[in-house]
Each structure stands twice: as C-alpha cells, then as structure tokens.
C-alpha positions as CSV (number, residue, x, y, z in Angstrom):
1,X,-5.8,-8.4,-19.9
2,X,-3.4,-5.8,-18.7
3,X,-4.0,-6.0,-15.0
4,X,-2.1,-2.8,-14.3
5,X,-4.6,-0.8,-16.4
6,X,-7.5,-2.8,-15.1
7,X,-6.6,-2.1,-11.5
8,X,-6.4,1.6,-12.3
9,X,-9.9,1.5,-13.8
10,X,-11.4,-0.2,-10.7
11,X,-9.2,1.7,-8.3
12,X,-11.6,4.5,-7.6
13,X,-14.4,2.0,-7.2
14,X,-12.3,0.0,-4.7
15,X,-11.6,3.2,-2.8
16,X,-15.2,4.0,-2.5
17,X,-16.1,0.5,-1.5
18,X,-13.4,0.5,1.2
19,X,-14.6,3.8,2.5
20,X,-18.1,2.3,2.8
21,X,-17.0,-1.0,4.5
22,X,-14.5,0.5,6.9
23,X,-17.3,1.3,9.3
24,X,-19.3,-1.9,8.8
25,X,-19.4,-5.1,10.6
26,X,-16.8,-7.8,10.2
27,X,-18.4,-10.7,8.2
28,X,-18.2,-14.1,9.8
29,X,-16.9,-15.8,6.7
30,X,-13.6,-13.8,6.6
31,X,-10.5,-14.8,8.6
32,X,-9.9,-12.8,11.8
33,X,-6.9,-11.9,13.8
34,X,-6.2,-11.5,17.5
35,X,-6.6,-7.8,17.1
36,X,-10.2,-8.4,16.2
37,X,-10.9,-9.8,19.7
38,X,-8.9,-7.4,21.9
39,X,-11.0,-5.5,24.4
40,X,-13.6,-6.0,27.2
41,X,-16.7,-8.0,26.3
42,X,-19.9,-8.4,28.3
43,X,-23.0,-10.6,28.2
44,X,-26.4,-9.6,29.7
45,X,-29.4,-11.5,30.9
46,X,-32.6,-9.5,31.5
47,X,-30.7,-6.2,31.3
48,X,-28.0,-7.2,33.9
49,X,-24.4,-8.1,33.2
50,X,-23.6,-11.7,34.1
51,X,-20.3,-12.3,32.2
52,X,-17.2,-10.2,31.5
53,X,-14.4,-11.3,29.3
54,X,-11.2,-9.2,29.1
55,X,-8.8,-9.9,26.2
56,X,-5.4,-8.3,25.5
57,X,-2.0,-9.0,24.0
58,X,0.4,-10.4,26.6
59,X,4.0,-11.2,25.7
60,X,2.9,-11.4,22.0
61,X,0.1,-13.8,22.8
62,X,-3.6,-13.3,23.3
63,X,-4.7,-13.7,27.0
64,X,-6.9,-12.3,29.6
65,X,-9.6,-13.3,32.1
66,X,-13.2,-14.6,32.3
67,X,-15.4,-13.6,35.2
68,X,-17.2,-16.0,37.5
69,X,-20.9,-16.5,36.8
70,X,-23.8,-18.4,38.3
71,X,-26.2,-19.6,35.6
72,X,-29.2,-21.9,35.3
73,X,-30.4,-23.5,32.0
74,X,-33.6,-25.2,30.9
75,X,-33.7,-28.5,29.1
76,X,-33.0,-26.8,25.8
77,X,-29.9,-25.1,27.0
78,X,-31.5,-21.6,27.2
79,X,-30.7,-19.3,30.2
80,X,-33.3,-19.2,32.9
81,X,-31.2,-17.1,35.3
82,X,-27.7,-15.7,35.3
83,X,-25.6,-13.4,37.5
84,X,-22.0,-12.3,37.8
85,X,-20.1,-13.3,40.9
86,X,-16.9,-12.1,42.4
87,X,-13.6,-13.5,41.0
88,X,-12.3,-14.4,37.6
89,X,-10.3,-17.1,36.0
90,X,-7.2,-16.5,33.9
91,X,-7.2,-17.6,30.2
92,X,-4.5,-20.2,30.0
93,X,-4.8,-20.7,26.2
94,X,-6.3,-18.9,23.3
95,X,-6.2,-20.3,19.8
96,X,-8.0,-19.8,16.5
97,X,-10.5,-22.5,15.4
98,X,-11.6,-21.5,11.9
99,X,-13.1,-18.0,12.3
100,X,-13.6,-18.5,16.0
101,X,-11.4,-18.1,19.1
102,X,-11.1,-21.1,21.4
103,X,-10.5,-20.1,25.0
104,X,-9.4,-22.2,27.9
105,X,-9.9,-20.7,31.4
106,X,-8.1,-22.2,34.5
107,X,-9.5,-21.9,38.0
108,X,-6.7,-20.7,40.3
109,X,-7.2,-23.0,43.3
110,X,-8.6,-26.2,41.8
111,X,-6.8,-25.8,38.5
112,X,-10.0,-27.0,36.8
113,X,-10.3,-25.8,33.2
114,X,-13.3,-24.6,31.2
115,X,-13.4,-24.4,27.4
116,X,-15.4,-21.9,25.5
117,X,-15.5,-20.3,22.0
118,X,-16.1,-16.8,20.7
119,X,-17.2,-16.0,17.1
120,X,-17.4,-12.5,15.8
121,X,-20.7,-11.4,14.3
122,X,-19.8,-7.7,13.9
123,X,-17.1,-5.2,14.7
124,X,-18.1,-5.1,18.4
125,X,-20.5,-8.1,18.5
126,X,-19.8,-11.7,19.1
127,X,-21.3,-15.1,20.2
128,X,-20.0,-16.9,23.2
129,X,-20.5,-20.6,23.8
130,X,-19.5,-23.0,26.6
131,X,-18.2,-26.2,25.1
132,X,-18.9,-28.4,28.1
133,X,-22.4,-29.6,28.9
134,X,-23.9,-30.3,32.3
135,X,-24.3,-34.0,33.0
136,X,-28.0,-33.8,33.2
137,X,-28.9,-31.2,30.6
138,X,-28.5,-29.9,27.1
139,X,-25.5,-28.0,25.9
140,X,-25.7,-24.2,26.6
141,X,-26.9,-22.1,23.7
142,X,-24.6,-19.3,22.5
143,X,-24.8,-16.0,24.4
144,X,-24.5,-12.6,22.8
145,X,-21.4,-10.5,23.7
146,X,-20.9,-6.8,23.2
147,X,-17.6,-5.1,23.3
148,X,-18.1,-2.2,25.7
149,X,-17.1,1.5,25.0
150,X,-13.6,1.0,26.5
151,X,-12.5,0.0,23.0
152,X,-14.9,2.2,21.0
153,X,-12.5,5.1,20.9
154,X,-9.8,2.9,19.3
155,X,-12.3,1.5,16.8
156,X,-13.5,5.0,15.9
157,X,-9.9,6.2,15.6
158,X,-9.1,3.3,13.3
159,X,-12.2,4.0,11.2
160,X,-11.3,7.7,10.9
161,X,-7.7,6.8,10.0
162,X,-8.8,4.5,7.3
163,X,-11.2,7.1,5.8
164,X,-8.5,9.8,5.9
165,X,-6.0,7.7,4.1
166,X,-8.5,6.5,1.5
167,X,-9.7,10.1,1.0
168,X,-6.1,11.1,0.2
169,X,-5.7,8.2,-2.2
170,X,-9.0,9.2,-3.9
171,X,-7.9,12.8,-4.3
172,X,-4.6,11.6,-5.9
173,X,-6.7,9.3,-8.2
174,X,-9.0,12.2,-9.2
175,X,-6.1,14.5,-9.8
176,X,-4.6,11.9,-12.2
177,X,-7.9,11.5,-14.0
178,X,-8.0,15.2,-14.8
179,X,-4.4,15.4,-15.8
180,X,-3.2,17.2,-12.7
181,X,-1.4,14.4,-10.9
182,X,0.7,15.6,-7.9
183,X,4.2,14.5,-7.5
184,X,3.5,13.0,-4.1
185,X,6.3,11.8,-1.9
186,X,5.5,8.5,-0.2
187,X,8.3,7.0,1.8
188,X,8.1,4.0,4.0
189,X,6.0,4.8,7.0
190,X,8.2,5.7,10.0
191,X,11.4,5.1,8.0
192,X,13.7,8.1,8.0
193,X,16.3,6.3,5.9
194,X,14.0,5.4,3.0
195,X,14.4,8.0,0.2
196,X,11.3,9.4,-1.3
197,X,12.7,9.9,-4.8
198,X,10.2,12.7,-5.6
199,X,10.3,14.9,-8.6
200,X,13.0,17.0,-6.9
201,X,15.3,14.7,-8.7
202,X,18.8,15.9,-8.1
203,X,18.4,16.6,-4.4
204,X,17.0,13.2,-3.7
205,X,19.5,11.3,-5.7
206,X,22.4,13.0,-4.1
207,X,20.8,12.6,-0.6
208,X,20.4,8.8,-1.3
209,X,24.0,8.4,-2.4
210,X,25.2,10.2,0.7
211,X,23.4,7.7,2.9
212,X,24.7,4.6,1.2
213,X,27.8,2.9,2.5
214,X,29.7,2.1,-0.7
215,X,32.5,-0.5,-0.5
216,X,36.0,0.5,-1.3
217,X,36.7,-2.8,-3.1
218,X,36.2,-2.8,-6.8
219,X,33.8,-5.3,-8.4
220,X,35.3,-8.6,-9.6
221,X,36.3,-8.5,-13.3
222,X,34.1,-11.5,-14.2
223,X,31.1,-9.9,-12.5
224,X,31.7,-6.6,-14.3
225,X,31.9,-8.5,-17.6
226,X,28.6,-10.2,-16.9
227,X,26.9,-6.9,-15.9
228,X,28.3,-5.3,-19.1
229,X,26.4,-8.0,-21.0
230,X,23.0,-7.3,-19.4
231,X,20.2,-5.6,-21.3
232,X,20.1,-2.0,-20.3
233,X,16.3,-1.7,-20.3
234,X,13.2,-3.9,-19.8
235,X,10.4,-4.1,-22.3
236,X,6.6,-4.6,-22.4
237,X,4.9,-7.4,-24.3
238,X,4.9,-5.3,-27.4
239,X,8.7,-5.0,-27.3
240,X,8.5,-1.4,-26.4
241,X,11.6,-0.5,-24.3
242,X,10.8,0.8,-20.8
243,X,12.4,1.1,-17.4
244,X,16.1,0.9,-17.0
245,X,17.9,-1.9,-15.3
246,X,19.3,-0.1,-12.3
247,X,20.4,-2.6,-9.6
248,X,21.7,-6.1,-9.1
249,X,21.3,-8.3,-6.0
250,X,23.6,-11.3,-5.4
251,X,22.4,-14.1,-3.1
252,X,20.1,-17.1,-2.9
253,X,16.3,-16.6,-3.3
254,X,15.9,-17.2,0.4
255,X,18.5,-14.6,1.3
256,X,17.0,-12.0,-1.1
257,X,13.4,-12.6,0.1
258,X,14.4,-12.6,3.7
259,X,16.3,-9.3,3.3
260,X,13.5,-7.6,1.4
261,X,11.0,-8.7,4.0
262,X,13.1,-7.3,6.8
263,X,13.6,-4.1,4.9
264,X,9.8,-3.6,4.7
265,X,9.2,-4.5,1.1
266,X,6.0,-6.4,0.2
267,X,5.7,-9.1,-2.4
268,X,3.1,-7.9,-4.9
269,X,0.0,-10.0,-5.6
270,X,0.1,-12.0,-8.8
271,X,-3.5,-13.1,-9.0
272,X,-5.3,-10.3,-10.8
273,X,-8.7,-11.7,-10.1
274,X,-8.4,-11.8,-6.3
275,X,-6.4,-8.6,-5.7
276,X,-9.3,-6.2,-5.0
277,X,-10.9,-8.9,-2.8
278,X,-7.6,-9.2,-0.9
279,X,-7.6,-5.4,-0.4
280,X,-11.1,-5.5,1.0
281,X,-10.3,-8.6,3.1
282,X,-7.3,-6.9,4.6
283,X,-9.3,-3.8,5.5
284,X,-12.0,-5.9,7.2
285,X,-9.2,-7.4,9.3
286,X,-7.9,-4.0,10.3
287,X,-4.8,-4.6,8.2
288,X,-3.2,-2.5,5.5
289,X,-3.3,-3.7,1.9
290,X,0.2,-3.2,0.5
291,X,0.4,-5.8,-2.2
292,X,-1.2,-4.3,-5.3
293,X,-0.4,-6.2,-8.5
294,X,2.0,-4.5,-11.0
295,X,2.1,-4.8,-14.7
296,X,4.1,-7.5,-16.4
297,X,7.4,-6.4,-18.0
298,X,10.0,-8.6,-19.7
299,X,13.8,-9.2,-19.4
300,X,15.7,-12.1,-20.9
301,X,12.5,-12.7,-22.9
302,X,10.4,-13.6,-19.9
303,X,8.3,-11.8,-17.3
304,X,9.6,-10.8,-13.9
305,X,10.1,-13.5,-11.3
306,X,9.0,-11.2,-8.5
307,X,7.6,-7.8,-7.9
308,X,8.0,-5.8,-4.6
309,X,6.5,-2.6,-3.4
310,X,6.7,-0.2,-0.5
311,X,4.0,2.4,0.2
312,X,1.7,4.1,2.7
313,X,-1.5,2.1,3.3
314,X,-4.3,2.8,0.8
315,X,-2.3,5.3,-1.1
316,X,-0.6,2.3,-2.8
317,X,-3.4,2.6,-5.4
318,X,-1.8,5.9,-6.6
319,X,1.7,6.2,-5.3
320,X,4.3,3.6,-4.3
321,X,8.0,2.6,-4.5
322,X,8.3,-0.6,-6.5
323,X,10.6,-2.8,-8.5
324,X,10.7,-6.0,-10.5
325,X,13.3,-8.8,-10.2
326,X,14.5,-11.3,-12.8
327,X,16.9,-14.2,-12.1
328,X,20.0,-13.6,-14.3
329,X,21.1,-16.3,-16.8
330,X,24.5,-16.4,-15.0
331,X,25.9,-16.8,-11.5
332,X,28.8,-15.3,-9.7
333,X,30.9,-17.3,-7.2
334,X,28.2,-20.0,-7.4
335,X,25.7,-17.4,-6.1
336,X,22.4,-16.5,-7.8
337,X,22.3,-13.1,-9.4
338,X,19.1,-11.1,-9.6
339,X,18.6,-8.1,-12.0
340,X,16.2,-5.4,-11.0
341,X,14.4,-2.4,-12.4
342,X,13.0,0.0,-9.8
343,X,10.8,3.1,-10.1
344,X,8.7,5.3,-7.9
345,X,5.0,5.9,-8.9
346,X,4.0,9.4,-7.9
347,X,0.6,9.8,-9.5
348,X,-1.0,9.3,-12.9
349,X,-0.5,10.5,-16.5
350,X,-1.6,9.6,-20.0
351,X,-0.4,6.4,-21.5
352,X,1.2,7.4,-24.9
353,X,0.4,4.0,-26.4
354,X,-3.4,4.1,-26.0
355,X,-4.4,7.4,-24.4
356,X,-5.5,5.7,-21.2
357,X,-4.5,6.6,-17.6
358,X,-1.4,4.9,-16.3
359,X,1.0,5.5,-13.4
360,X,3.4,8.4,-13.6
361,X,6.9,7.6,-12.4
362,X,9.4,10.0,-10.8
363,X,11.7,10.9,-13.6
364,X,14.7,10.7,-11.3
365,X,15.0,7.0,-11.2
366,X,18.3,7.1,-9.3
367,X,16.3,8.1,-6.2
368,X,14.4,4.8,-6.3
369,X,17.7,2.9,-6.9
370,X,19.2,4.5,-3.9
371,X,16.0,4.0,-1.8
372,X,16.2,0.2,-2.4
373,X,19.9,0.2,-1.3
374,X,19.1,2.4,1.8
375,X,16.3,0.1,3.0
376,X,18.4,-3.0,2.6
377,X,21.3,-1.3,4.4
378,X,19.1,-0.3,7.3
379,X,17.8,-3.9,7.6
380,X,21.4,-5.0,8.1
381,X,21.2,-7.8,5.5
382,X,24.0,-6.8,3.1
383,X,27.7,-7.8,2.9
384,X,28.8,-5.1,0.4
385,X,27.4,-2.4,-1.9
386,X,29.0,-0.9,-5.1
387,X,28.1,1.5,-7.8
388,X,29.0,0.4,-11.3
389,X,28.8,2.3,-14.6
390,X,28.5,-0.1,-17.6
391,X,29.2,0.9,-21.2
392,X,26.3,2.4,-23.1
393,X,24.7,3.5,-19.8
394,X,21.1,4.7,-19.9
395,X,21.0,8.4,-18.9
396,X,17.9,9.8,-20.7
397,X,15.0,7.7,-21.9
398,X,11.3,7.0,-21.8
399,X,9.4,4.1,-20.3
400,X,7.0,1.8,-22.2
401,X,4.1,4.2,-21.6
402,X,6.0,7.2,-22.8
403,X,7.0,8.8,-19.5
404,X,10.4,10.3,-19.5
405,X,13.2,9.6,-17.0
406,X,16.8,10.3,-16.4
407,X,19.8,8.7,-14.6
408,X,23.5,8.9,-14.0
409,X,23.5,5.5,-15.6
410,X,25.1,3.6,-12.7
411,X,23.8,0.3,-11.4
412,X,23.8,-0.5,-7.7
413,X,25.3,-3.9,-7.0
414,X,24.4,-5.4,-3.6
415,X,25.8,-8.6,-2.2
416,X,23.5,-10.2,0.4
417,X,24.7,-11.7,3.7
C-alpha cells in the first residue's frame, strides 16, 4: 500500500474525527500528561465542598497543595460526613502511575505524609483516592473531583484553537479535492528565520540565501568528488525519477538527529497503521500531531533512512516542510555523510501517474533547501555551510507524481558540530 496516498484518502475523515473529539472527554485508557491535571479541583459531599486540590507547574515539575479535610467513613469505606478545614498541605511529590497521578502531601509541622492518587475520567472530571487506610476500617472509596471554572476558559480556548486549525486544514484539503489548491505558506510556528518557500519562488530563494552564513573555505577535493558521483534525483518504487538531491549533512547519526530536533524538525511516523491513531491520541493529550508519515522514495536502491517534517499543527495533513535522508555509501574524514531531498508541500494536485490526489510541492525547491539550512543555523548546531554546484546539475524537472519544479542546481553542504 502507498501510505502517502492512503493518508490523503483518510485525511478528511481524520480531520472531521478530530473536530468531533476535540471537545469530548479524555478516555482513561490513553496516556496523560501533567498538562491534563493542571488547575483547581474540588470534591463535594452533600452539595458542600470538602476537598480542594490545586495543581500547577512549578520549576518544570508538577506541584501544588491539598486542603485539610475532616472525614468519616462507614465500614465499607463510603463517606458518612466530610467538611473542609482551614489549612493545606504542600504536594512534595507528583509522579505518573500508569494513567493516574500519584501525589504525596507533606504536613508542614509534623512532616507526616499522605499518599493519594488521581485518575482522569473526563476533560474536567477525575477520581481521587486516599491510598492509606484507617487502622480500624476499610479503605476509602474513590471520590469524584471536578475541575472548577478557573480553568474552563483555557480549556475552551484550546478547543476553539484546535477547531480553527482543523477547519483551515479541512479547507485546504477540500480546495485540493476540487483542483483549486492554494499555495499556502506554512513556516515553523514562531520561527522568523525559517523560510516559507512558497510559490513566490525567486523571492524566497534569494531571501533564504541571504540569511545563510556561507563559509569562505572551499569544499575538500575528495568531498567534491564524492558529491559529484551522487545520483542527482531520487525515484519512486516504479523507478520514476522524482525530487532532486539538494543538500548533504556531515556528522554522526546522533549529531544529525540532535541538531534536527533542536531545530524544530519532527521525525515522521513510519508505522502506517498507527499514524491516524497517533494523531487522535496526541489531540486527546492536548498535544499537536506533527509526525505524519511520508511516502517511500529511493536512493542508492533503498528507501529513505529517515523522514523529517516541520509544519503548523493540524495543517500538516495538507501543507508541510519535509525532507528525506539517506546514509551515503561513503564517508568523509571518517564522518558519516547523509544525502537529503527536501520539498515544501503547499496543497494538493492530480497525480499524473494514476489521476488521484497527491501533495503539490512548491516548484521553487531552493526555498526548502535554504529553509533547512536556516533552521539548523539558528539552532547553533553547525560547524560550516557551503553551496556546491555539481556537474549535470538539476535545474528544471518533474517529481515522480508529475509536478514540475526548478532550481539553481546547487547542493547545500552542512557539516555538523
């Protein structure tokens, strides 16, 4: 199965599903994060509040307080009376236990500790249970907690933000379905250095080049010889030539992955069966799904070793910066060499091979080449950067799906720190 086309076919369904689930409860069988618990929670007995828990991020860790309460239980651990008292204990430790949050509260004077556990049952609903039992009674049954309206505004804002982004992605999808795909510019969120590489080709390519700090030292002769011997383009499984090879990274796998992670690139999902579920899972956790799988292309007669992408949340279905990496069959100065092909998806168009819908790339592929260099440069993870024009350079061609592109033919060669 060609996962790239399959994801496009289910893309609109996934968007609609995500729109629906964005306002629904968090299921208890999905992993949760500290953000899921932040806020003020309260428990009531006979209509009166008897317990208040305040949770927040403190120095990068989850912390807060638990109010003092006076409770009485029957022999089955059910509440018979409960009321809130003055004072509160600080939460000295908060750690995840499966899908629950284990809390340890410490009394300020006696330093006695109490352990309890919270489990989410909905977006603003949870169960709270004391883990210690009275010496002469049954263990307390769980109590229902409700997150009060102090956090409702942020939850509502998050829901509206999700729907707005999904709505924009759905519009782009529909435009592509009807053959009117927009050349949308999607740069890294909040990154003024990342180059959009939109269909305003020449302007963006020149802007990208101006931002890059190119080394004054020429490339080593042996490295130039090896680059000269590289294939100029990648191909699909049917041997149709496609995207051009437009950059080279030099460094260990760890150096390259660390640099790309710091630069804001996301490793693409490889498991085509779990990708949509991962997208839904990330949304349930108030996270952004930025790891959509990409189609398999070939260089050196083998598929890419890694795929990376950079996009706005949710719009990744329709528009994204992305590239593929292959480990080269040679090294330089005993360092691993990685060969890359980068393009910028800006919408959808007809696949000339089969008439189906596929991603449309920005025809100015130099913009994406320079965007990759600019993000790595901003991350401060490179030692040097050079442009190199090989013989028989690609300047005007079509990718494997029939979309045209053009380039000045140069490769960007980046040596990692």
